[in-house]
C-alpha positions as CSV (number, residue, x, y, z in Angstrom):
1,M,0.0,0.0,0.0
2,L,1.5,3.3,-1.0
3,V,0.8,6.3,1.1
4,P,1.9,9.9,0.8
5,P,4.9,10.9,2.9
6,L,4.0,12.0,6.4
7,D,5.6,14.9,8.1
8,F,7.6,14.5,11.4
9,E,4.9,16.2,13.5
10,T,2.1,14.0,12.3
11,C,4.2,10.8,12.8
12,N,5.3,11.9,16.2
13,A,1.7,12.7,17.3
14,A,0.6,9.3,16.1
15,R,3.5,7.6,17.9
16,L,2.7,9.4,21.2
17,R,-1.0,8.4,20.9
18,R,0.0,4.9,19.8
19,D,-2.6,5.4,17.0
20,P,-3.5,2.1,15.4
21,A,-4.6,3.9,12.2
22,F,-0.9,4.6,11.5
23,D,0.3,1.0,12.1
24,G,2.3,-0.1,9.1
25,L,2.3,3.3,7.5
26,F,5.6,4.3,9.1
27,F,8.2,3.0,11.5
28,V,9.8,4.7,14.5
29,A,13.6,4.3,14.8
30,V,15.4,5.1,18.1
31,R,19.0,6.3,17.6
32,T,20.1,5.5,21.2
33,T,19.1,1.8,21.0
34,M,19.3,1.3,17.2
35,V,15.9,-0.5,17.3
36,Y,12.9,0.3,15.2
37,C,9.3,-0.2,16.2
38,R,5.7,0.1,15.0
39,P,4.0,3.3,16.1
40,V,1.7,1.2,18.4
41,C,4.6,-0.5,20.3
42,R,3.9,-0.6,24.1
43,V,7.5,0.0,25.1
44,R,8.4,3.2,27.1
45,Q,8.3,6.2,24.7
46,P,11.7,7.4,23.7
47,L,12.6,11.1,23.7
48,T,11.5,12.9,20.5
49,R,15.1,14.1,19.9
50,N,16.3,10.5,19.6
51,I,13.8,9.2,17.0
52,S,13.4,9.3,13.2
53,F,10.7,7.9,11.0
54,Y,11.0,5.5,8.1
55,P,8.3,4.6,5.5
56,S,9.1,0.9,5.6
57,A,10.8,-1.7,7.7
58,A,13.3,-2.3,4.9
59,A,14.3,1.4,5.0
60,A,14.9,1.3,8.7
61,E,16.9,-1.9,8.4
62,Q,19.0,-0.4,5.6
63,A,19.8,2.6,7.9
64,G,21.2,0.1,10.4
65,Y,18.3,-0.4,12.8
66,R,17.2,-3.9,14.1
67,P,13.5,-4.8,14.6
68,C,11.9,-4.6,18.0
69,L,11.4,-8.0,19.6
70,R,8.3,-6.8,21.4
71,C,6.1,-5.3,18.6
72,R,7.7,-7.3,15.7
73,P,7.6,-4.6,13.1
74,E,8.1,-7.0,10.3
75,T,4.5,-8.2,10.9
76,A,3.0,-4.7,10.7
77,P,-0.2,-4.4,8.6
78,F,0.4,-4.3,4.8
79,S,3.6,-6.3,5.1
80,A,4.0,-9.7,3.4
81,A,4.3,-11.4,6.8
82,W,1.1,-9.8,8.0
83,K,-0.8,-10.9,4.9
84,G,0.5,-14.5,5.4
85,T,-0.2,-16.9,2.6
86,E,-2.4,-14.4,0.8
87,A,0.8,-12.6,-0.3
88,T,2.0,-15.8,-2.0
89,V,-1.4,-16.2,-3.8
90,E,-1.2,-12.5,-4.9
91,R,2.3,-13.1,-6.3
92,A,1.1,-16.2,-8.1
93,L,-1.8,-14.3,-9.6
94,R,0.5,-11.5,-10.9
95,L,2.7,-14.2,-12.5
96,I,-0.4,-15.9,-14.0
97,E,-1.6,-12.6,-15.4
98,H,1.7,-12.2,-17.1
99,G,1.4,-15.6,-18.8
100,A,3.3,-17.9,-16.4
101,L,0.8,-20.8,-17.1
102,D,0.4,-20.0,-20.8
103,Q,3.7,-21.6,-21.5
104,G,4.8,-23.1,-18.2
105,S,3.4,-25.6,-15.7
106,V,2.0,-25.3,-12.2
107,A,5.2,-27.0,-10.9
108,E,7.3,-24.3,-12.6
109,L,5.1,-21.5,-11.2
110,A,5.3,-23.1,-7.7
111,G,9.1,-23.3,-8.1
112,R,9.3,-19.6,-8.9
113,L,7.3,-18.9,-5.7
114,G,9.6,-21.1,-3.6
115,I,6.9,-23.6,-2.7
116,G,5.7,-27.0,-3.9
117,P,2.9,-27.5,-6.5
118,R,0.6,-29.3,-4.0
119,H,1.0,-26.4,-1.5
120,L,0.2,-23.9,-4.2
121,A,-2.9,-25.8,-5.1
122,R,-4.0,-25.8,-1.5
123,L,-3.4,-22.1,-1.1
124,F,-5.5,-21.4,-4.3
125,K,-8.3,-23.6,-3.0
126,R,-8.3,-21.9,0.4
127,H,-8.1,-18.3,-1.0
128,L,-9.8,-18.5,-4.4
129,A,-11.8,-21.8,-4.3
130,A,-10.2,-22.6,-7.7
131,S,-7.0,-24.2,-9.0
132,P,-4.2,-22.2,-10.6
133,L,-5.1,-23.8,-14.0
134,Q,-8.7,-22.7,-13.6
135,V,-7.6,-19.2,-12.8
136,A,-5.3,-19.1,-15.8
137,K,-8.0,-20.5,-18.1
138,T,-10.5,-17.8,-16.9
139,L,-7.9,-15.1,-17.5
140,R,-7.2,-16.4,-21.0
141,L,-10.9,-16.5,-21.8
142,Q,-11.4,-12.9,-20.6
143,R,-8.5,-11.8,-22.7
144,A,-10.0,-13.6,-25.7
145,K,-13.4,-12.1,-25.2
146,R,-11.9,-8.7,-25.0
147,L,-10.0,-9.3,-28.2
148,L,-13.2,-10.6,-29.9
149,D,-15.1,-7.5,-28.8
150,E,-12.5,-4.9,-29.6
151,T,-10.6,-6.1,-32.6
152,A,-11.1,-7.7,-36.0
153,L,-8.2,-10.2,-35.5
154,P,-8.6,-13.6,-37.1
155,M,-9.5,-16.4,-34.7
156,P,-6.0,-18.0,-34.7
157,A,-4.5,-14.6,-33.7
158,V,-7.1,-14.1,-31.0
159,A,-6.3,-17.6,-29.6
160,E,-2.5,-16.9,-29.7
161,Q,-2.7,-13.5,-28.1
162,A,-5.0,-14.7,-25.4
163,G,-2.5,-17.3,-24.4
164,F,-4.0,-20.5,-25.8
165,G,-1.6,-23.1,-27.2
166,S,-3.8,-23.8,-30.2
167,L,-7.0,-22.7,-31.9
168,R,-8.6,-26.1,-31.1
169,R,-8.1,-25.5,-27.3
170,F,-9.4,-22.0,-27.6
171,N,-12.5,-23.1,-29.4
172,A,-13.1,-25.9,-26.8
173,A,-12.6,-23.7,-23.8
174,F,-14.8,-20.9,-25.2
175,A,-17.6,-23.4,-26.1
176,D,-17.3,-25.0,-22.7
177,L,-17.9,-21.7,-20.9
178,Y,-20.2,-19.8,-23.3
179,G,-22.0,-22.8,-24.9
180,R,-21.2,-21.5,-28.4
181,P,-18.1,-21.1,-30.6
182,P,-16.3,-17.8,-30.5
183,S,-17.2,-17.1,-34.2
184,S,-20.9,-16.8,-33.3
185,L,-20.1,-14.0,-30.9
186,R,-18.1,-12.2,-33.6
187,R,-21.1,-12.6,-36.0
188,K,-23.5,-11.1,-33.5
189,L,-21.1,-8.1,-33.0
190,R,-20.9,-7.6,-36.8
191,R,-24.7,-7.6,-37.1
192,A,-25.1,-5.2,-34.3
193,A,-22.6,-2.8,-35.9
C-alpha cells in the first residue's frame, strides 16, 4: 500500500498516541538503542530528539536499525508477513496474469514462488476456491473475449494473443464456458454494428 509521505509532527503525534490507524504506514527508529518499532509499540516512549521515522521496515533496516522484539515490526499491517499466505497467492496471480501458465506448468510456477505445487494448489483452493489452472483459463478467456469484442483479428491470432496453445483448445474452452463457438459471438457483434 502506497501512502503519501507523512511529516515529522504527524508521525510523532501518532506515535505518542499509539494510534493504530498509522500502524504499518511508518516505523519509529530510536537512535540510542538502534531499534525500530511500530507506532503502536507498548514500550516506554523514547525522547523525541532520539527518533526518526521511516516509510518501511526495509528502509529502517537499511539505515542500520534492528527490529523490536516486542512489537515485531516485520509483521505490521500491509507487510508480506502480515498478509501471510495471501501474499503468496497474490504473487502467483500476478505471474499468471503475465502468462506464467500460458507456456509453463503449475510446478514451474510453484518453483518460482519457492513452494511445492501441492501447497500452491491448497493455497489457491483456500483463498480463491479454484485451481491455478482454472484461474489461468479464466484469464485467457477474458483476454480472448476482449479481443473478440474490440478487434477484428482472425481467430488464430485471438487464440494466440489470449495465451491458448492452439485454436482447437481456444474453441473448446470458449464453447465450454459460453455454450457456443467464438465465431458466433463475432457474427453477433458484426450484425449489431
